[in-house]
N, C-alpha and C positions, 0 to 999 in steps of 0.2 A: 409160548406154551402151545402144545398140540391139543386139538379138540376133535370132537366127533365130526367126520366128514359129511355124514348124511345131514346132520343138523345145519352145517354151514352151507351145504348145497341148497337146502330149502330156504335158508335165510338170505343168502347173497344172490343166488341164481334162480330165483323163482320165475318160472316161465322160460328159462333158458336150459334146454335139454342137451346141449352140445359140450358142456364143460363139467368136469368132476373136480371137487376140492380135495387136495391131498393133505394139506396142513395149513394151519393158521397161527401166526405169531403176532403178538402185540408188544410194542416197545417204543418208548419216546413219542407217544401220541400218534403213532401210525400203526395201522393194522395191515400186515402183509399176508396175502392169501396166495398160497401155492396151488396152482390149478393146471390141468392138462385136458386135452380133447378126449371126448368119450368115444367117438367113432373109430372103427377099425381101420378105415381108409377114407379116401376122398376122390372126387371126380376131377379129372384134368380140366382146367378152365378153357383150354383150346379145343381139344378133340372130344371131351366129355366122357372119356373112358375111365371107369373106376379102377383105382390102384390101391393096394395095401402094402406095397414094397417100400420099406423105409429107406431113406438115404442118410439123413442126419436130423438134428433138431437144434433149436435155438430158443432163447427166452425173450419174451416181450414184456415190458412193464407198462401196465395200463392203470390210469387213475380212475377210481370209481367214486360214486356218491359217498359222502362221509357216513360213518356208523357210530352213533353215540357221541358225536362231537369229535371223533377221531378220523383222520384221513385214512382212506383205504387204497391200497396199491395191490393190484393183481399181478403176480409173477406167473405169466402164462407160458407154459412149455408148448412150443409150436413144432410139429414134425413136418419134415419134407418127404414127399413121396416121389418115386420114379415112375414116369409114364412109359408104359410098355409098347405103345403104338409106334411102329417103325417110322412112319412118315410124319409124325407130329413134331413140329419145330420146338416144342418145349420138352426138355429132358427131365427136369424136376419141377415140383411145385409145392407150395406150402398149403397146409390144410386151412380151409377158411373157417371163420367164426362170424357168420353173418348176423347172428342174433346178438352177439356180444359187442362187436366193434366193427370198424371199417378198415380198409387197407391203409397202412402207414399211420394210423391214428394213434395218439398217445392217451386217449380217453375212451372209456366205454361209450356205447351209443346213448345210454340214458343220461350220463353226465354231459355228453356233447349237446344233447337237447336242452338241458338246463343252462349250460354256458351260452348257447345261442340266444336264449331269451334274456339272460343277463347282459350279454354284449349288445344286443339290439336295443335294450332299454337304457343302459348306462354307458355304453361304449367302453373305452380303454381304462383310464385311471380310476374313475369312479366305480366301474364294474370290478376292477381288481381289488379295491378296498372292500367291497361287499363280498367278493369271493373269498378273501382272506378271513373275514368274520365267519363265513359259513364252512370253512375248512375244505374248500374245493381245490385248493392248490393250483390255481390258474392265475397267470399274470396278465398285464395289460395287452401284451402282444398276442397271447393266446386267445383272449376275447375278441380282439380285432380279427384274428384269423378265423375264428368261428363265425363271425359275421360275414366274412367273405365266402365261407364255404356253404352258406345257405343256398339251397337249390334255387336257381333262377326261374324255375317253372312256377314257384309259389308267388302269385301276384295278387295283390289286393288293391282296392281303390285308393288313390292318392289325391290330395288336393293340390291344385296348381295355385300360382301366385295371383291369379285374377279370376274372373268368372266370365262365362260366355253363354250364349243361347243360340241354338241352331234353328234355322227355319224349318227344316225337316230332319229331325234326328235320325241318322242312318243306322244306329245300333248302339248296344251297350258299351262298346269300346270307346266311344267318343263322348259327346256332350249330352247332358240332360238339362232340362229347363231349371234355371236357378231358382225360380219361384217355388219349385217343389222341394227346395233345400236338399237336392241331391249333390253328389260329388261332381265337380266340374270336369275332371279328367281322370282317366284310368291308366295306370301303369306308365305314366310319363312324367319325368322331372327334368327340366332344362338345366344344362350344366353351367351356364353363365347368364349374366344379366345383359347380354348384348342383343342387338336387333336380329342378327343372323339366325340363331337357333329358333327364335320365336317365329320368324317369318317362314322358315322351312316347315315348322310344325303346323302352322296355320294353312300353308299351301297344301300340305298332305291331308288336311281335314277341311275340305271346302264346306261352305254353307253356314259359316259363322255370321250371325246377324248383329250381335251386340257384344262389345268388348269393354269391360269395366277395368280400369287400370289406375295406377298412381301417376304422378307427374313426371316420371323418368322419361327422358327423351328417347332412350333406346327402345322402351316398350311402345312408344308412339310410332317410331319409325318401323319397328318390326310388325306392328299391327297394320300400318299403312301398306307395307310391301306384301304381307302375307294374306291380308283380307281387305283389299281396297274398298269394297262395297259395304263393309261393316261400319256400324255406328260406334265411335269411340266415346266413352264416358269417363270423365275424371272423377275419381272416387271422392265422396264428400269428407270422409274421415281424413284423407291425406290433404285435402284443401284446408281443413281446420287446423291440422297439424302444421302445415306451412305457415298459416296465419299466426300461430303461436310462436314460431321461431322469429317471424318478422316483428311481432310485438316485443319479444325479448330484446331484439336488436335496438328497437326504438327506446325501450326503457333504459337499456344500458347506456345509450347516448345521452340520456338526461338523468344519470344517476346522482348528479349533484343536487337535484331537486328532491330526492327522497328523504334526507335527514330533515328533521324539524329545525327551525332557526334556534340558535342557542339562546337561553334566557339571559336577561340583562344581568350583568355582574352585580352582586350585592356589595354593600359597603364593607371594606376590609376591617377586621378587628385589629387590635393593637398587639396581636400575637407576634412573637419573635420569628423572623424568617430564617430558615436554615441555609447552610452554605450552598446546597444543591437546588435552591428554589429557582424555578424557571419563570419567565414573565407570565403574568396572569392577564394583563390588559394591554399587551403590545409593547411594554417598556423593555429595556435591556435587562439581562440578568444581573443580579447584584450578589455580593458576598465574596469570601476569600477564594472560592473555586472559580468564580467569574474573573477575578483579578488575575489568577494564575493562567487561565486560558487566554486572556487578553495579552498578557506579557509573552507567553509562549508563541502565540500567533504572530505577534510583531517581530519576535526574534527570528523565527523561521523565514518570514518574508524578507527581513533585512539581509539574512545570509543568502537567500536566493537572488536578491538584487545585486549582491557582490559577486555572483557568478559561481557559487558553490553548488554542487549537485546535491540531490536529495540524500543519496547514500553517504556523501561526505558530511552532510549536516548531521545525519543520524550517528555517524562515528564520532564526530566532534562533540556532540551534546550527550552522547551515551544513551540515546533514546532508541526505541524500536523504529524500524523503517515504516511500519504502518502508521505509527503515531505522527511521524514527520509528513507522510503523504496526506494524512487527514488534515493537518494544519495547512499544508501547501495548497491543497485543492479548495480550501474554504476561502471565499472572497472576503468575507467579513468574519471577525472573531466570534460573532454571535452564532454563525452557522456551525461552529464546532459542537454546540449542544445538540445531542441526539435524544429523540423521544425514547423513553424507557418502554421498549416493546416486550411484552411478557413472553417468556419462552414456553414452548409446549410442555405440558406436564401430563403424567399419567392420571392426574386428578381431573383433567378437563372434562371428560365425559360425565363426571358425577357432580360437577359444580352446579348445574341446574337443580339437581335433587337436593343438594345441601342448602341452596338458596330457598327452596320451598319449605324444607324442614325448619330452617332458621326463621323464616317469616311466620311459620306456624307456632313458634314459641319454643322449639327445642334448641337450646343453646349449649348443651353439654357436649363437649368435644369427644369425651369417652363414649357416650351413647351413639353419636353420629359415626364415629370410627367403627364401633361394633356393628352397626347396621350395614356399613359398606363391606365389612369383612364377610358378613353372611351372604352377600351377593358376589363373593369371590373377586372383589375389586382389588387390583394390585396397588394399593395405596398404604402409606404409613401414617402413624399417629401425628407426626410432625407436619405432614402435608395438610391434614385436616385442620390441625390447630392453626397453621398459618393462614389458611383460607377463611376460617371462621373469624380470625382477628381482622381480616380485611372487611368482612361483612359487618363487624361491630363498629368499625370506624367509617364505613361508607355513609354518606348523607342519606337520610330516609327518602328524600324526594329526588333521587337521581333519575335523570331522564332515561327512558327505555331506549334500547338500540334501534337505529332506523331500520325500516324494512329493506330486505334484499331485493335484487333485481328479479330473481325467480318468484319471490312472494308477490311482488306487484304484477308480474306477468300472469300469475295464476289468478289474481283478483280480477284482472281485465278480461281474461278469456273464459272464466267460469260464469255460469248463469247467476244473475244477482240473487236469486232465491237460495243458491247453494252457499252463499257467504254468511258468516256469522255477523252479529251486530258489531263486534269489535273490528272485524275485517272491513265491513262497510264504512265504519267511521274512519279507519286508517286510510282507506282508499280515497274517501272524500277529502281528507286533509292533503294527501299527495296531489290530487287533481287540482285542488285550490291553489297549491304553490306552483304548479307547472301547467301553463296553458297548452303547451304542445302535447303533453300526456292526456289532457282533457279532450283535445281534438282526436287523439288516437283512440281513446275510449269510445267516442262517438262513432268512429269508423268501424270499430270492432262490433258494436251493437248493431249497426246497420248491416254488416256482413252476416251476423248471426240471424237477423231477420230474413235475409235473402236465402240463407241455407236452410233455415227451419221451415219456411213457408214456400220453398221452391220458386222463388221469384228471380229466376235466371235471366229474364228479359231486362231487368233493371241493373244487371251487372255493369254494363258500360258506364252508366251514370255514376255508380260507386267508384269505378276506376278513375274517372275524370276528377271526382272530388278528392280522392286520395292523392292523385298526381298534383293537384293544385295546392295541397297542404305541404308538400315536400318534406314529409316526415321520414327520417332514416329507417330503413328496413321495410316499412309499410309501402312506401312508394315503389321500391324495387319489386316487392311481392305483387303489387297491383299491375305494374307494367309487364312483368314476366307472364302474367296470365293472358296478355294479348297474343303471345306466341301460340297459345293453345286454347284460344277463345271458344272455339266450337265445342271441344270436349268439356271444358269447364262449364259452359252454359248448359250443355246437356246434363251434366252432373248436378247442377243446381236447379234443374227443371224436372227431369224424369225421376221415376221411383227406383231405378236400378242403382245398386251399390254393391261393393265387394265386402260389406260388413259380415256377411254370413260365412265367409272363408277366412277372415282375419284370424280367427282362433286356430285354424289349421296352419296358417302362415307362422304364427308365433310358436306352434309346436315344432314346425320344421326348423326354425331358428334355434330352439332349445336343443334339438337333436344335433344340429351342426356344431354348437358350442360345446357339447359334451364330448365330441371327438378329440378335442385337445390337439388338433393337428397331426394325429397319428395315422390318418387314413385319407384317401382321396374321395373323389366324387362318387365312385362306384359303390363304396360302402355306405356313403350318405344316402344314395338313392335306395339301396336295399333297406336301410333302417326306416326310411320314410314309407316305403311300400309295405313292409312287413309289420309295421306297428298299426 
């Protein structure tokens, strides 16, 4: 439908006096705006002479900000003019629309600015999903391209992966004192985690006095080459993080000590045993199924002793090849019994909820199924009924599951006051069953005291004690600190730490993961600097 051009001029091109609206049509969720230039002519971009002699015209399609939830497309009629200057190398030129768009762009300037912010905040795919919801009509590649097109002259402060302090700060483009919580670096983001780029950057910025870093060998080498007189400090957060990984390795090596010893078997009642009963106290399986397995195992091994192949045995007996292979690989017929491992089910994430509701007294399968459906759980009534049946037949005094390796690691590395009463009791039981983990807990407490109270001078004593205990994981962690002993001792003694920039490092990692591999380091650097 055609509308009043004056109204659409004031609505769509407020502040843009170089375009006139000729017609507006709306169909299929898109508003098409027919527009053309208002000026009688234009100046040649090479010689600057004004010309109003027309040569021809063509149409550009520009996407604009949405209007009323509908996409807006501007069908812009662009005229070409003839340059009358004799010595001008340009014969024809197109009329410019500096207020509306830029050269070769498919978006208006105002839409480009919005897409730049979306691209710098969410990058490709995530930004494309948001742009689709907002009716911007831009894909993932468009947003990445908008990020690349951001002017390089726009530079803001950026955080680097470490922190530093200059003896005499030469200017705002380099370092500020970290104790003032200023940004450590401006406009610089290293492309790799290698020693070379860091050494080059430090060499070009002399005067660094203190370098706080993690335990990466490349950072240590780069700092040594680029700033040989600077004091290197191993960050305390990364030291404790490394200790946590070592403790997890130690706990995993003693995972057999985590489960509580099984209770003594109770006297068996006179109930009838089924055919599939497995041994409860170490005796052989009994029943008709056990007799069939015993006979089949003997038959398969007898045919194997006669020289028949496994495929020939399967054809002769009419069995499946996997069945013959299972009997052939079993040394004893008792080994053919396999534990009934539960298959994964869609009900698994909701089983703890059902157990809590069942323990609270709600035994109605219909009620529990209705509650799960209100949470949009993809379960059926039969699933809930079968699980509730197992809860009804389960013994009331069933032993709780043993703690996992990650749980025990968390108990050992967290402050004792941060543990609940139940966690402290479970940890006490685990340490009582495993002397090695008890010794590891002592070493963790001692290292925590060194880190908290800055007792770096006592670190060699702690390393010798851990080395003497020969605990897996912890011993390697302690001996590895000897390679970087000066930096570790300084980190456990001085007040310097990179904790004030760890938030910026996490933000950089988030930006990197948002790119989804669609762009390289240059776009990542721009996103870091411009956010």
